[in-house]
Predicted model as a PDB file, atoms N, CA, C, CB and O in Angstrom, pLDDT in the B-factor column:
MODEL        1                                                                  
ATOM      1  N   MET A   1     -16.234  52.145 -32.991  1.00 91.00           N  
ATOM      2  CA  MET A   1     -16.605  50.784 -32.660  1.00 91.00           C  
ATOM      3  C   MET A   1     -17.009  50.744 -31.188  1.00 91.00           C  
ATOM      4  CB  MET A   1     -15.437  49.794 -32.955  1.00 91.00           C  
ATOM      5  O   MET A   1     -16.408  51.406 -30.343  1.00 91.00           O  
ATOM      6  N   LEU A   2     -18.036  49.955 -30.903  1.00 95.00           N  
ATOM      7  CA  LEU A   2     -18.532  49.803 -29.536  1.00 95.00           C  
ATOM      8  C   LEU A   2     -18.105  48.450 -28.963  1.00 95.00           C  
ATOM      9  CB  LEU A   2     -20.071  49.943 -29.499  1.00 95.00           C  
ATOM     10  O   LEU A   2     -17.660  47.567 -29.697  1.00 95.00           O  
ATOM     11  N   CYS A   3     -18.245  48.301 -27.656  1.00 95.00           N  
ATOM     12  CA  CYS A   3     -17.858  47.046 -26.999  1.00 95.00           C  
ATOM     13  C   CYS A   3     -18.600  45.847 -27.592  1.00 95.00           C  
ATOM     14  CB  CYS A   3     -18.128  47.131 -25.493  1.00 95.00           C  
ATOM     15  O   CYS A   3     -18.009  44.781 -27.762  1.00 95.00           O  
ATOM     16  N   ASP A   4     -19.874  46.008 -27.904  1.00 95.00           N  
ATOM     17  CA  ASP A   4     -20.630  44.907 -28.517  1.00 95.00           C  
ATOM     18  C   ASP A   4     -20.057  44.515 -29.878  1.00 95.00           C  
ATOM     19  CB  ASP A   4     -22.103  45.298 -28.669  1.00 95.00           C  
ATOM     20  O   ASP A   4     -20.075  43.342 -30.249  1.00 95.00           O  
ATOM     21  N   ASP A   5     -19.549  45.499 -30.619  1.00 94.00           N  
ATOM     22  CA  ASP A   5     -18.919  45.214 -31.905  1.00 94.00           C  
ATOM     23  C   ASP A   5     -17.660  44.384 -31.709  1.00 94.00           C  
ATOM     24  CB  ASP A   5     -18.587  46.516 -32.647  1.00 94.00           C  
ATOM     25  O   ASP A   5     -17.389  43.461 -32.477  1.00 94.00           O  
ATOM     26  N   VAL A   6     -16.897  44.714 -30.684  1.00 93.00           N  
ATOM     27  CA  VAL A   6     -15.660  43.970 -30.393  1.00 93.00           C  
ATOM     28  C   VAL A   6     -15.997  42.513 -30.106  1.00 93.00           C  
ATOM     29  CB  VAL A   6     -14.898  44.600 -29.185  1.00 93.00           C  
ATOM     30  O   VAL A   6     -15.308  41.614 -30.589  1.00 93.00           O  
ATOM     31  N   LYS A   7     -17.041  42.268 -29.334  1.00 93.00           N  
ATOM     32  CA  LYS A   7     -17.455  40.899 -29.020  1.00 93.00           C  
ATOM     33  C   LYS A   7     -17.776  40.112 -30.283  1.00 93.00           C  
ATOM     34  CB  LYS A   7     -18.669  40.910 -28.093  1.00 93.00           C  
ATOM     35  O   LYS A   7     -17.506  38.913 -30.355  1.00 93.00           O  
ATOM     36  N   ARG A   8     -18.349  40.778 -31.272  1.00 93.00           N  
ATOM     37  CA  ARG A   8     -18.734  40.095 -32.508  1.00 93.00           C  
ATOM     38  C   ARG A   8     -17.554  39.807 -33.426  1.00 93.00           C  
ATOM     39  CB  ARG A   8     -19.749  40.920 -33.249  1.00 93.00           C  
ATOM     40  O   ARG A   8     -17.595  38.850 -34.199  1.00 93.00           O  
ATOM     41  N   VAL A   9     -16.511  40.613 -33.353  1.00 94.00           N  
ATOM     42  CA  VAL A   9     -15.418  40.465 -34.322  1.00 94.00           C  
ATOM     43  C   VAL A   9     -14.109  39.963 -33.713  1.00 94.00           C  
ATOM     44  CB  VAL A   9     -15.170  41.779 -34.995  1.00 94.00           C  
ATOM     45  O   VAL A   9     -13.097  39.882 -34.409  1.00 94.00           O  
ATOM     46  N   VAL A  10     -14.117  39.625 -32.424  1.00 92.00           N  
ATOM     47  CA  VAL A  10     -12.876  39.251 -31.755  1.00 92.00           C  
ATOM     48  C   VAL A  10     -12.155  38.104 -32.467  1.00 92.00           C  
ATOM     49  CB  VAL A  10     -13.164  38.864 -30.316  1.00 92.00           C  
ATOM     50  O   VAL A  10     -10.937  38.162 -32.634  1.00 92.00           O  
ATOM     51  N   TYR A  11     -12.875  37.067 -32.888  1.00 90.00           N  
ATOM     52  CA  TYR A  11     -12.213  35.927 -33.527  1.00 90.00           C  
ATOM     53  C   TYR A  11     -11.704  36.269 -34.920  1.00 90.00           C  
ATOM     54  CB  TYR A  11     -13.165  34.747 -33.606  1.00 90.00           C  
ATOM     55  O   TYR A  11     -10.668  35.756 -35.343  1.00 90.00           O  
ATOM     56  N   PHE A  12     -12.413  37.120 -35.628  1.00 93.00           N  
ATOM     57  CA  PHE A  12     -11.918  37.562 -36.937  1.00 93.00           C  
ATOM     58  C   PHE A  12     -10.624  38.356 -36.758  1.00 93.00           C  
ATOM     59  CB  PHE A  12     -12.988  38.424 -37.671  1.00 93.00           C  
ATOM     60  O   PHE A  12      -9.685  38.213 -37.541  1.00 93.00           O  
ATOM     61  N   PHE A  13     -10.586  39.182 -35.733  1.00 93.00           N  
ATOM     62  CA  PHE A  13      -9.395  39.975 -35.440  1.00 93.00           C  
ATOM     63  C   PHE A  13      -8.222  39.066 -35.096  1.00 93.00           C  
ATOM     64  CB  PHE A  13      -9.668  40.956 -34.286  1.00 93.00           C  
ATOM     65  O   PHE A  13      -7.125  39.248 -35.623  1.00 93.00           O  
ATOM     66  N   LEU A  14      -8.439  38.100 -34.227  1.00 91.00           N  
ATOM     67  CA  LEU A  14      -7.357  37.213 -33.807  1.00 91.00           C  
ATOM     68  C   LEU A  14      -6.870  36.318 -34.940  1.00 91.00           C  
ATOM     69  CB  LEU A  14      -7.811  36.360 -32.643  1.00 91.00           C  
ATOM     70  O   LEU A  14      -5.696  35.952 -34.978  1.00 91.00           O  
ATOM     71  N   ASP A  15      -7.757  35.965 -35.857  1.00 91.00           N  
ATOM     72  CA  ASP A  15      -7.369  35.135 -36.996  1.00 91.00           C  
ATOM     73  C   ASP A  15      -6.739  35.941 -38.127  1.00 91.00           C  
ATOM     74  CB  ASP A  15      -8.572  34.391 -37.519  1.00 91.00           C  
ATOM     75  O   ASP A  15      -6.227  35.369 -39.090  1.00 91.00           O  
ATOM     76  N   GLY A  16      -6.775  37.253 -38.012  1.00 91.00           N  
ATOM     77  CA  GLY A  16      -6.200  38.097 -39.057  1.00 91.00           C  
ATOM     78  C   GLY A  16      -7.102  38.264 -40.259  1.00 91.00           C  
ATOM     79  O   GLY A  16      -6.647  38.690 -41.321  1.00 91.00           O  
ATOM     80  N   SER A  17      -8.380  37.935 -40.110  1.00 94.00           N  
ATOM     81  CA  SER A  17      -9.286  38.030 -41.251  1.00 94.00           C  
ATOM     82  C   SER A  17     -10.223  39.237 -41.180  1.00 94.00           C  
ATOM     83  CB  SER A  17     -10.100  36.772 -41.353  1.00 94.00           C  
ATOM     84  O   SER A  17     -11.156  39.347 -41.975  1.00 94.00           O  
ATOM     85  N   LEU A  18      -9.979  40.121 -40.249  1.00 92.00           N  
ATOM     86  CA  LEU A  18     -10.792  41.334 -40.130  1.00 92.00           C  
ATOM     87  C   LEU A  18     -10.293  42.355 -41.143  1.00 92.00           C  
ATOM     88  CB  LEU A  18     -10.737  41.916 -38.679  1.00 92.00           C  
ATOM     89  O   LEU A  18      -9.086  42.536 -41.303  1.00 92.00           O  
ATOM     90  N   GLY A  19     -11.203  43.011 -41.817  1.00 92.00           N  
ATOM     91  CA  GLY A  19     -10.823  44.020 -42.814  1.00 92.00           C  
ATOM     92  C   GLY A  19      -9.991  45.138 -42.200  1.00 92.00           C  
ATOM     93  O   GLY A  19     -10.059  45.393 -40.997  1.00 92.00           O  
ATOM     94  N   ASP A  20      -9.214  45.793 -43.033  1.00 93.00           N  
ATOM     95  CA  ASP A  20      -8.281  46.824 -42.555  1.00 93.00           C  
ATOM     96  C   ASP A  20      -8.969  47.965 -41.815  1.00 93.00           C  
ATOM     97  CB  ASP A  20      -7.505  47.386 -43.717  1.00 93.00           C  
ATOM     98  O   ASP A  20      -8.499  48.386 -40.758  1.00 93.00           O  
ATOM     99  N   SER A  21     -10.073  48.468 -42.355  1.00 94.00           N  
ATOM    100  CA  SER A  21     -10.718  49.610 -41.695  1.00 94.00           C  
ATOM    101  C   SER A  21     -11.314  49.207 -40.347  1.00 94.00           C  
ATOM    102  CB  SER A  21     -11.814  50.199 -42.597  1.00 94.00           C  
ATOM    103  O   SER A  21     -11.240  49.967 -39.381  1.00 94.00           O  
ATOM    104  N   LYS A  22     -11.911  47.998 -40.280  1.00 94.00           N  
ATOM    105  CA  LYS A  22     -12.459  47.538 -38.999  1.00 94.00           C  
ATOM    106  C   LYS A  22     -11.342  47.243 -38.006  1.00 94.00           C  
ATOM    107  CB  LYS A  22     -13.328  46.285 -39.201  1.00 94.00           C  
ATOM    108  O   LYS A  22     -11.494  47.456 -36.803  1.00 94.00           O  
ATOM    109  N   LYS A  23     -10.234  46.758 -38.517  1.00 94.00           N  
ATOM    110  CA  LYS A  23      -9.094  46.478 -37.643  1.00 94.00           C  
ATOM    111  C   LYS A  23      -8.590  47.767 -37.000  1.00 94.00           C  
ATOM    112  CB  LYS A  23      -7.958  45.791 -38.432  1.00 94.00           C  
ATOM    113  O   LYS A  23      -8.287  47.794 -35.807  1.00 94.00           O  
ATOM    114  N   VAL A  24      -8.502  48.818 -37.781  1.00 95.00           N  
ATOM    115  CA  VAL A  24      -8.078  50.119 -37.252  1.00 95.00           C  
ATOM    116  C   VAL A  24      -9.079  50.605 -36.214  1.00 95.00           C  
ATOM    117  CB  VAL A  24      -7.933  51.160 -38.390  1.00 95.00           C  
ATOM    118  O   VAL A  24      -8.691  51.069 -35.142  1.00 95.00           O  
ATOM    119  N   ASP A  25     -10.378  50.498 -36.534  1.00 96.00           N  
ATOM    120  CA  ASP A  25     -11.422  50.908 -35.581  1.00 96.00           C  
ATOM    121  C   ASP A  25     -11.308  50.120 -34.278  1.00 96.00           C  
ATOM    122  CB  ASP A  25     -12.824  50.711 -36.195  1.00 96.00           C  
ATOM    123  O   ASP A  25     -11.424  50.684 -33.190  1.00 96.00           O  
ATOM    124  N   LEU A  26     -11.081  48.817 -34.398  1.00 95.00           N  
ATOM    125  CA  LEU A  26     -10.967  47.979 -33.211  1.00 95.00           C  
ATOM    126  C   LEU A  26      -9.743  48.368 -32.391  1.00 95.00           C  
ATOM    127  CB  LEU A  26     -10.895  46.501 -33.604  1.00 95.00           C  
ATOM    128  O   LEU A  26      -9.828  48.466 -31.167  1.00 95.00           O  
ATOM    129  N   GLU A  27      -8.619  48.588 -33.041  1.00 94.00           N  
ATOM    130  CA  GLU A  27      -7.399  48.964 -32.319  1.00 94.00           C  
ATOM    131  C   GLU A  27      -7.563  50.306 -31.606  1.00 94.00           C  
ATOM    132  CB  GLU A  27      -6.209  49.028 -33.284  1.00 94.00           C  
ATOM    133  O   GLU A  27      -7.063  50.486 -30.496  1.00 94.00           O  
ATOM    134  N   ILE A  28      -8.251  51.230 -32.231  1.00 96.00           N  
ATOM    135  CA  ILE A  28      -8.532  52.518 -31.581  1.00 96.00           C  
ATOM    136  C   ILE A  28      -9.415  52.284 -30.355  1.00 96.00           C  
ATOM    137  CB  ILE A  28      -9.223  53.509 -32.576  1.00 96.00           C  
ATOM    138  O   ILE A  28      -9.167  52.839 -29.285  1.00 96.00           O  
ATOM    139  N   HIS A  29     -10.441  51.460 -30.524  1.00 96.00           N  
ATOM    140  CA  HIS A  29     -11.323  51.168 -29.401  1.00 96.00           C  
ATOM    141  C   HIS A  29     -10.541  50.510 -28.258  1.00 96.00           C  
ATOM    142  CB  HIS A  29     -12.481  50.258 -29.851  1.00 96.00           C  
ATOM    143  O   HIS A  29     -10.724  50.866 -27.093  1.00 96.00           O  
ATOM    144  N   LEU A  30      -9.673  49.554 -28.593  1.00 95.00           N  
ATOM    145  CA  LEU A  30      -8.893  48.860 -27.567  1.00 95.00           C  
ATOM    146  C   LEU A  30      -7.982  49.809 -26.801  1.00 95.00           C  
ATOM    147  CB  LEU A  30      -8.065  47.756 -28.198  1.00 95.00           C  
ATOM    148  O   LEU A  30      -7.752  49.629 -25.605  1.00 95.00           O  
ATOM    149  N   SER A  31      -7.468  50.814 -27.490  1.00 96.00           N  
ATOM    150  CA  SER A  31      -6.583  51.761 -26.813  1.00 96.00           C  
ATOM    151  C   SER A  31      -7.342  52.641 -25.822  1.00 96.00           C  
ATOM    152  CB  SER A  31      -5.871  52.634 -27.837  1.00 96.00           C  
ATOM    153  O   SER A  31      -6.739  53.243 -24.935  1.00 96.00           O  
ATOM    154  N   ASN A  32      -8.658  52.714 -25.973  1.00 96.00           N  
ATOM    155  CA  ASN A  32      -9.489  53.538 -25.089  1.00 96.00           C  
ATOM    156  C   ASN A  32     -10.381  52.740 -24.146  1.00 96.00           C  
ATOM    157  CB  ASN A  32     -10.342  54.440 -25.910  1.00 96.00           C  
ATOM    158  O   ASN A  32     -11.058  53.326 -23.301  1.00 96.00           O  
ATOM    159  N   CYS A  33     -10.395  51.408 -24.274  1.00 97.00           N  
ATOM    160  CA  CYS A  33     -11.313  50.589 -23.483  1.00 97.00           C  
ATOM    161  C   CYS A  33     -10.550  49.435 -22.838  1.00 97.00           C  
ATOM    162  CB  CYS A  33     -12.471  50.051 -24.363  1.00 97.00           C  
ATOM    163  O   CYS A  33     -10.308  48.414 -23.482  1.00 97.00           O  
ATOM    164  N   PRO A  34     -10.175  49.592 -21.582  1.00 96.00           N  
ATOM    165  CA  PRO A  34      -9.415  48.527 -20.918  1.00 96.00           C  
ATOM    166  C   PRO A  34     -10.189  47.212 -20.803  1.00 96.00           C  
ATOM    167  CB  PRO A  34      -9.001  48.983 -19.541  1.00 96.00           C  
ATOM    168  O   PRO A  34      -9.578  46.143 -20.813  1.00 96.00           O  
ATOM    169  N   ASP A  35     -11.503  47.266 -20.694  1.00 96.00           N  
ATOM    170  CA  ASP A  35     -12.290  46.028 -20.605  1.00 96.00           C  
ATOM    171  C   ASP A  35     -12.168  45.195 -21.880  1.00 96.00           C  
ATOM    172  CB  ASP A  35     -13.766  46.355 -20.336  1.00 96.00           C  
ATOM    173  O   ASP A  35     -11.978  43.980 -21.820  1.00 96.00           O  
ATOM    174  N   CYS A  36     -12.277  45.840 -23.009  1.00 96.00           N  
ATOM    175  CA  CYS A  36     -12.165  45.127 -24.282  1.00 96.00           C  
ATOM    176  C   CYS A  36     -10.726  44.676 -24.534  1.00 96.00           C  
ATOM    177  CB  CYS A  36     -12.650  46.018 -25.437  1.00 96.00           C  
ATOM    178  O   CYS A  36     -10.498  43.623 -25.130  1.00 96.00           O  
ATOM    179  N   GLU A  37      -9.778  45.457 -24.089  1.00 96.00           N  
ATOM    180  CA  GLU A  37      -8.369  45.071 -24.238  1.00 96.00           C  
ATOM    181  C   GLU A  37      -8.110  43.793 -23.448  1.00 96.00           C  
ATOM    182  CB  GLU A  37      -7.422  46.213 -23.758  1.00 96.00           C  
ATOM    183  O   GLU A  37      -7.410  42.900 -23.927  1.00 96.00           O  
ATOM    184  N   VAL A  38      -8.661  43.700 -22.258  1.00 96.00           N  
ATOM    185  CA  VAL A  38      -8.526  42.480 -21.449  1.00 96.00           C  
ATOM    186  C   VAL A  38      -9.244  41.323 -22.136  1.00 96.00           C  
ATOM    187  CB  VAL A  38      -9.094  42.697 -20.015  1.00 96.00           C  
ATOM    188  O   VAL A  38      -8.728  40.206 -22.172  1.00 96.00           O  
ATOM    189  N   ARG A  39     -10.421  41.580 -22.675  1.00 94.00           N  
ATOM    190  CA  ARG A  39     -11.190  40.541 -23.377  1.00 94.00           C  
ATOM    191  C   ARG A  39     -10.371  39.960 -24.531  1.00 94.00           C  
ATOM    192  CB  ARG A  39     -12.531  41.118 -23.906  1.00 94.00           C  
ATOM    193  O   ARG A  39     -10.310  38.743 -24.703  1.00 94.00           O  
ATOM    194  N   ILE A  40      -9.754  40.821 -25.307  1.00 95.00           N  
ATOM    195  CA  ILE A  40      -8.932  40.355 -26.433  1.00 95.00           C  
ATOM    196  C   ILE A  40      -7.751  39.530 -25.912  1.00 95.00           C  
ATOM    197  CB  ILE A  40      -8.420  41.560 -27.280  1.00 95.00           C  
ATOM    198  O   ILE A  40      -7.428  38.482 -26.472  1.00 95.00           O  
ATOM    199  N   ARG A  41      -7.120  39.998 -24.857  1.00 96.00           N  
ATOM    200  CA  ARG A  41      -5.979  39.279 -24.280  1.00 96.00           C  
ATOM    201  C   ARG A  41      -6.387  37.887 -23.796  1.00 96.00           C  
ATOM    202  CB  ARG A  41      -5.375  40.081 -23.117  1.00 96.00           C  
ATOM    203  O   ARG A  41      -5.660  36.918 -24.014  1.00 96.00           O  
ATOM    204  N   VAL A  42      -7.528  37.784 -23.152  1.00 95.00           N  
ATOM    205  CA  VAL A  42      -8.022  36.488 -22.660  1.00 95.00           C  
ATOM    206  C   VAL A  42      -8.322  35.554 -23.827  1.00 95.00           C  
ATOM    207  CB  VAL A  42      -9.290  36.678 -21.791  1.00 95.00           C  
ATOM    208  O   VAL A  42      -7.932  34.387 -23.799  1.00 95.00           O  
ATOM    209  N   HIS A  43      -9.004  36.050 -24.847  1.00 94.00           N  
ATOM    210  CA  HIS A  43      -9.315  35.224 -26.020  1.00 94.00           C  
ATOM    211  C   HIS A  43      -8.033  34.770 -26.717  1.00 94.00           C  
ATOM    212  CB  HIS A  43     -10.211  36.004 -27.008  1.00 94.00           C  
ATOM    213  O   HIS A  43      -7.945  33.629 -27.171  1.00 94.00           O  
ATOM    214  N   ARG A  44      -7.051  35.645 -26.804  1.00 94.00           N  
ATOM    215  CA  ARG A  44      -5.780  35.291 -27.441  1.00 94.00           C  
ATOM    216  C   ARG A  44      -5.076  34.188 -26.643  1.00 94.00           C  
ATOM    217  CB  ARG A  44      -4.864  36.540 -27.563  1.00 94.00           C  
ATOM    218  O   ARG A  44      -4.558  33.237 -27.229  1.00 94.00           O  
ATOM    219  N   LYS A  45      -5.053  34.309 -25.313  1.00 96.00           N  
ATOM    220  CA  LYS A  45      -4.419  33.281 -24.475  1.00 96.00           C  
ATOM    221  C   LYS A  45      -5.149  31.950 -24.596  1.00 96.00           C  
ATOM    222  CB  LYS A  45      -4.388  33.728 -23.005  1.00 96.00           C  
ATOM    223  O   LYS A  45      -4.516  30.896 -24.662  1.00 96.00           O  
ATOM    224  N   LEU A  46      -6.475  31.994 -24.625  1.00 94.00           N  
ATOM    225  CA  LEU A  46      -7.253  30.773 -24.769  1.00 94.00           C  
ATOM    226  C   LEU A  46      -6.980  30.106 -26.117  1.00 94.00           C  
ATOM    227  CB  LEU A  46      -8.747  31.073 -24.618  1.00 94.00           C  
ATOM    228  O   LEU A  46      -6.776  28.894 -26.190  1.00 94.00           O  
ATOM    229  N   ARG A  47      -6.978  30.894 -27.162  1.00 92.00           N  
ATOM    230  CA  ARG A  47      -6.709  30.359 -28.506  1.00 92.00           C  
ATOM    231  C   ARG A  47      -5.319  29.749 -28.574  1.00 92.00           C  
ATOM    232  CB  ARG A  47      -6.851  31.463 -29.570  1.00 92.00           C  
ATOM    233  O   ARG A  47      -5.145  28.669 -29.138  1.00 92.00           O  
ATOM    234  N   ASP A  48      -4.324  30.428 -28.004  1.00 92.00           N  
ATOM    235  CA  ASP A  48      -2.955  29.912 -28.014  1.00 92.00           C  
ATOM    236  C   ASP A  48      -2.840  28.630 -27.197  1.00 92.00           C  
ATOM    237  CB  ASP A  48      -1.988  30.965 -27.472  1.00 92.00           C  
ATOM    238  O   ASP A  48      -2.129  27.707 -27.592  1.00 92.00           O  
ATOM    239  N   PHE A  49      -3.533  28.565 -26.061  1.00 93.00           N  
ATOM    240  CA  PHE A  49      -3.526  27.362 -25.237  1.00 93.00           C  
ATOM    241  C   PHE A  49      -4.094  26.176 -26.015  1.00 93.00           C  
ATOM    242  CB  PHE A  49      -4.329  27.590 -23.945  1.00 93.00           C  
ATOM    243  O   PHE A  49      -3.497  25.100 -26.028  1.00 93.00           O  
ATOM    244  N   VAL A  50      -5.227  26.364 -26.653  1.00 91.00           N  
ATOM    245  CA  VAL A  50      -5.861  25.286 -27.414  1.00 91.00           C  
ATOM    246  C   VAL A  50      -4.951  24.848 -28.552  1.00 91.00           C  
ATOM    247  CB  VAL A  50      -7.233  25.734 -27.965  1.00 91.00           C  
ATOM    248  O   VAL A  50      -4.802  23.649 -28.791  1.00 91.00           O  
ATOM    249  N   ARG A  51      -4.351  25.777 -29.245  1.00 87.00           N  
ATOM    250  CA  ARG A  51      -3.438  25.421 -30.346  1.00 87.00           C  
ATOM    251  C   ARG A  51      -2.251  24.605 -29.857  1.00 87.00           C  
ATOM    252  CB  ARG A  51      -2.937  26.683 -31.048  1.00 87.00           C  
ATOM    253  O   ARG A  51      -1.829  23.662 -30.527  1.00 87.00           O  
ATOM    254  N   ARG A  52      -1.712  24.955 -28.703  1.00 88.00           N  
ATOM    255  CA  ARG A  52      -0.574  24.199 -28.161  1.00 88.00           C  
ATOM    256  C   ARG A  52      -0.988  22.787 -27.771  1.00 88.00           C  
ATOM    257  CB  ARG A  52       0.024  24.922 -26.946  1.00 88.00           C  
ATOM    258  O   ARG A  52      -0.189  21.855 -27.861  1.00 88.00           O  
ATOM    259  N   ARG A  53      -2.230  22.626 -27.339  1.00 89.00           N  
ATOM    260  CA  ARG A  53      -2.709  21.323 -26.881  1.00 89.00           C  
ATOM    261  C   ARG A  53      -3.110  20.393 -28.019  1.00 89.00           C  
ATOM    262  CB  ARG A  53      -3.877  21.511 -25.961  1.00 89.00           C  
ATOM    263  O   ARG A  53      -3.131  19.175 -27.840  1.00 89.00           O  
ATOM    264  N   LEU A  54      -3.424  20.938 -29.166  1.00 88.00           N  
ATOM    265  CA  LEU A  54      -3.828  20.100 -30.291  1.00 88.00           C  
ATOM    266  C   LEU A  54      -2.598  19.439 -30.900  1.00 88.00           C  
ATOM    267  CB  LEU A  54      -4.586  20.931 -31.357  1.00 88.00           C  
ATOM    268  O   LEU A  54      -1.630  20.108 -31.260  1.00 88.00           O  
ATOM    269  N   THR A  55      -2.652  18.136 -31.006  1.00 81.00           N  
ATOM    270  CA  THR A  55      -1.545  17.391 -31.589  1.00 81.00           C  
ATOM    271  C   THR A  55      -1.844  17.148 -33.060  1.00 81.00           C  
ATOM    272  CB  THR A  55      -1.311  16.048 -30.838  1.00 81.00           C  
ATOM    273  O   THR A  55      -2.879  16.575 -33.400  1.00 81.00           O  
ATOM    274  N   PRO A  56      -0.946  17.581 -33.926  1.00 81.00           N  
ATOM    275  CA  PRO A  56      -1.158  17.304 -35.350  1.00 81.00           C  
ATOM    276  C   PRO A  56      -1.175  15.790 -35.582  1.00 81.00           C  
ATOM    277  CB  PRO A  56      -0.050  17.980 -36.218  1.00 81.00           C  
ATOM    278  O   PRO A  56      -0.339  15.057 -35.054  1.00 81.00           O  
ATOM    279  N   MET A  57      -2.135  15.345 -36.374  1.00 82.00           N  
ATOM    280  CA  MET A  57      -2.243  13.920 -36.669  1.00 82.00           C  
ATOM    281  C   MET A  57      -2.250  13.720 -38.175  1.00 82.00           C  
ATOM    282  CB  MET A  57      -3.516  13.312 -36.029  1.00 82.00           C  
ATOM    283  O   MET A  57      -2.859  14.488 -38.919  1.00 82.00           O  
ATOM    284  N   SER A  58      -1.567  12.683 -38.602  1.00 86.00           N  
ATOM    285  CA  SER A  58      -1.585  12.314 -40.011  1.00 86.00           C  
ATOM    286  C   SER A  58      -2.701  11.308 -40.241  1.00 86.00           C  
ATOM    287  CB  SER A  58      -0.214  11.733 -40.458  1.00 86.00           C  
ATOM    288  O   SER A  58      -3.028  10.506 -39.366  1.00 86.00           O  
ATOM    289  N   ALA A  59      -3.269  11.367 -41.415  1.00 87.00           N  
ATOM    290  CA  ALA A  59      -4.289  10.386 -41.770  1.00 87.00           C  
ATOM    291  C   ALA A  59      -3.627   9.024 -41.936  1.00 87.00           C  
ATOM    292  CB  ALA A  59      -5.040  10.801 -43.070  1.00 87.00           C  
ATOM    293  O   ALA A  59      -2.487   8.937 -42.390  1.00 87.00           O  
ATOM    294  N   PRO A  60      -4.337   7.962 -41.569  1.00 92.00           N  
ATOM    295  CA  PRO A  60      -3.778   6.613 -41.780  1.00 92.00           C  
ATOM    296  C   PRO A  60      -3.515   6.373 -43.267  1.00 92.00           C  
ATOM    297  CB  PRO A  60      -4.743   5.524 -41.223  1.00 92.00           C  
ATOM    298  O   PRO A  60      -4.182   6.942 -44.132  1.00 92.00           O  
ATOM    299  N   GLU A  61      -2.552   5.540 -43.536  1.00 93.00           N  
ATOM    300  CA  GLU A  61      -2.133   5.285 -44.924  1.00 93.00           C  
ATOM    301  C   GLU A  61      -3.296   4.810 -45.792  1.00 93.00           C  
ATOM    302  CB  GLU A  61      -1.010   4.243 -44.954  1.00 93.00           C  
ATOM    303  O   GLU A  61      -3.433   5.263 -46.928  1.00 93.00           O  
ATOM    304  N   HIS A  62      -4.139   3.907 -45.283  1.00 93.00           N  
ATOM    305  CA  HIS A  62      -5.249   3.399 -46.099  1.00 93.00           C  
ATOM    306  C   HIS A  62      -6.233   4.512 -46.463  1.00 93.00           C  
ATOM    307  CB  HIS A  62      -5.984   2.277 -45.355  1.00 93.00           C  
ATOM    308  O   HIS A  62      -6.819   4.489 -47.545  1.00 93.00           O  
ATOM    309  N   LEU A  63      -6.417   5.476 -45.573  1.00 93.00           N  
ATOM    310  CA  LEU A  63      -7.317   6.591 -45.867  1.00 93.00           C  
ATOM    311  C   LEU A  63      -6.692   7.505 -46.924  1.00 93.00           C  
ATOM    312  CB  LEU A  63      -7.636   7.391 -44.577  1.00 93.00           C  
ATOM    313  O   LEU A  63      -7.376   7.957 -47.842  1.00 93.00           O  
ATOM    314  N   ARG A  64      -5.409   7.770 -46.793  1.00 90.00           N  
ATOM    315  CA  ARG A  64      -4.741   8.604 -47.800  1.00 90.00           C  
ATOM    316  C   ARG A  64      -4.799   7.950 -49.180  1.00 90.00           C  
ATOM    317  CB  ARG A  64      -3.276   8.861 -47.399  1.00 90.00           C  
ATOM    318  O   ARG A  64      -5.012   8.627 -50.186  1.00 90.00           O  
ATOM    319  N   LEU A  65      -4.607   6.623 -49.220  1.00 92.00           N  
ATOM    320  CA  LEU A  65      -4.655   5.900 -50.486  1.00 92.00           C  
ATOM    321  C   LEU A  65      -6.048   5.983 -51.105  1.00 92.00           C  
ATOM    322  CB  LEU A  65      -4.251   4.433 -50.281  1.00 92.00           C  
ATOM    323  O   LEU A  65      -6.185   6.252 -52.298  1.00 92.00           O  
ATOM    324  N   ARG A  66      -7.093   5.750 -50.284  1.00 92.00           N  
ATOM    325  CA  ARG A  66      -8.471   5.835 -50.790  1.00 92.00           C  
ATOM    326  C   ARG A  66      -8.790   7.236 -51.304  1.00 92.00           C  
ATOM    327  CB  ARG A  66      -9.470   5.444 -49.690  1.00 92.00           C  
ATOM    328  O   ARG A  66      -9.415   7.392 -52.353  1.00 92.00           O  
ATOM    329  N   LEU A  67      -8.365   8.235 -50.573  1.00 91.00           N  
ATOM    330  CA  LEU A  67      -8.625   9.611 -50.985  1.00 91.00           C  
ATOM    331  C   LEU A  67      -7.909   9.925 -52.290  1.00 91.00           C  
ATOM    332  CB  LEU A  67      -8.189  10.593 -49.891  1.00 91.00           C  
ATOM    333  O   LEU A  67      -8.479  10.528 -53.200  1.00 91.00           O  
ATOM    334  N   SER A  68      -6.658   9.509 -52.365  1.00 90.00           N  
ATOM    335  CA  SER A  68      -5.883   9.743 -53.588  1.00 90.00           C  
ATOM    336  C   SER A  68      -6.535   9.065 -54.791  1.00 90.00           C  
ATOM    337  CB  SER A  68      -4.444   9.234 -53.415  1.00 90.00           C  
ATOM    338  O   SER A  68      -6.609   9.645 -55.874  1.00 90.00           O  
ATOM    339  N   GLN A  69      -7.000   7.848 -54.595  1.00 90.00           N  
ATOM    340  CA  GLN A  69      -7.651   7.114 -55.684  1.00 90.00           C  
ATOM    341  C   GLN A  69      -8.975   7.767 -56.092  1.00 90.00           C  
ATOM    342  CB  GLN A  69      -7.893   5.658 -55.269  1.00 90.00           C  
ATOM    343  O   GLN A  69      -9.305   7.818 -57.277  1.00 90.00           O  
ATOM    344  N   SER A  70      -9.720   8.258 -55.123  1.00 91.00           N  
ATOM    345  CA  SER A  70     -11.010   8.876 -55.458  1.00 91.00           C  
ATOM    346  C   SER A  70     -10.816  10.202 -56.179  1.00 91.00           C  
ATOM    347  CB  SER A  70     -11.848   9.090 -54.191  1.00 91.00           C  
ATOM    348  O   SER A  70     -11.659  10.592 -56.987  1.00 91.00           O  
ATOM    349  N   LEU A  71      -9.732  10.895 -55.904  1.00 89.00           N  
ATOM    350  CA  LEU A  71      -9.469  12.158 -56.594  1.00 89.00           C  
ATOM    351  C   LEU A  71      -9.017  11.933 -58.027  1.00 89.00           C  
ATOM    352  CB  LEU A  71      -8.419  12.959 -55.845  1.00 89.00           C  
ATOM    353  O   LEU A  71      -9.272  12.767 -58.897  1.00 89.00           O  
ATOM    354  N   ARG A  72      -8.368  10.846 -58.274  1.00 86.00           N  
ATOM    355  CA  ARG A  72      -7.912  10.530 -59.632  1.00 86.00           C  
ATOM    356  C   ARG A  72      -9.053  10.002 -60.503  1.00 86.00           C  
ATOM    357  CB  ARG A  72      -6.777   9.502 -59.581  1.00 86.00           C  
ATOM    358  O   ARG A  72      -9.079  10.231 -61.713  1.00 86.00           O  
ATOM    359  N   GLY A  73      -9.995   9.293 -59.876  1.00 65.00           N  
ATOM    360  CA  GLY A  73     -11.047   8.595 -60.632  1.00 65.00           C  
ATOM    361  C   GLY A  73     -12.147   9.474 -60.994  1.00 65.00           C  
ATOM    362  O   GLY A  73     -13.105   9.034 -61.630  1.00 65.00           O  
TER     363      GLY A  73                                                      
ENDMDL                                                                          
END                                                                             
C-alpha cells in the first residue's frame, strides 16, 4: 500500500469497514511510514472530537407519531 492509498481509505479504516486484506496492508504500511501513522492519528482525534461534540437528539413526538402512522399505512 502507498501513501496515496492510505489517504483514500483512512475513513473506511477508522470506521472499521475496510476489508481484512486491505486492513493488514494498511497496518503494515503504517508500521513503516511515520507520516501516514501521524495522519491516521490526526483523523482519529478529529473524528473522536466531533463525536463528543454531537449531542444526540430525539425526534419530536409529533414527528415520531407521523412516521409511525406512515409506516403502518
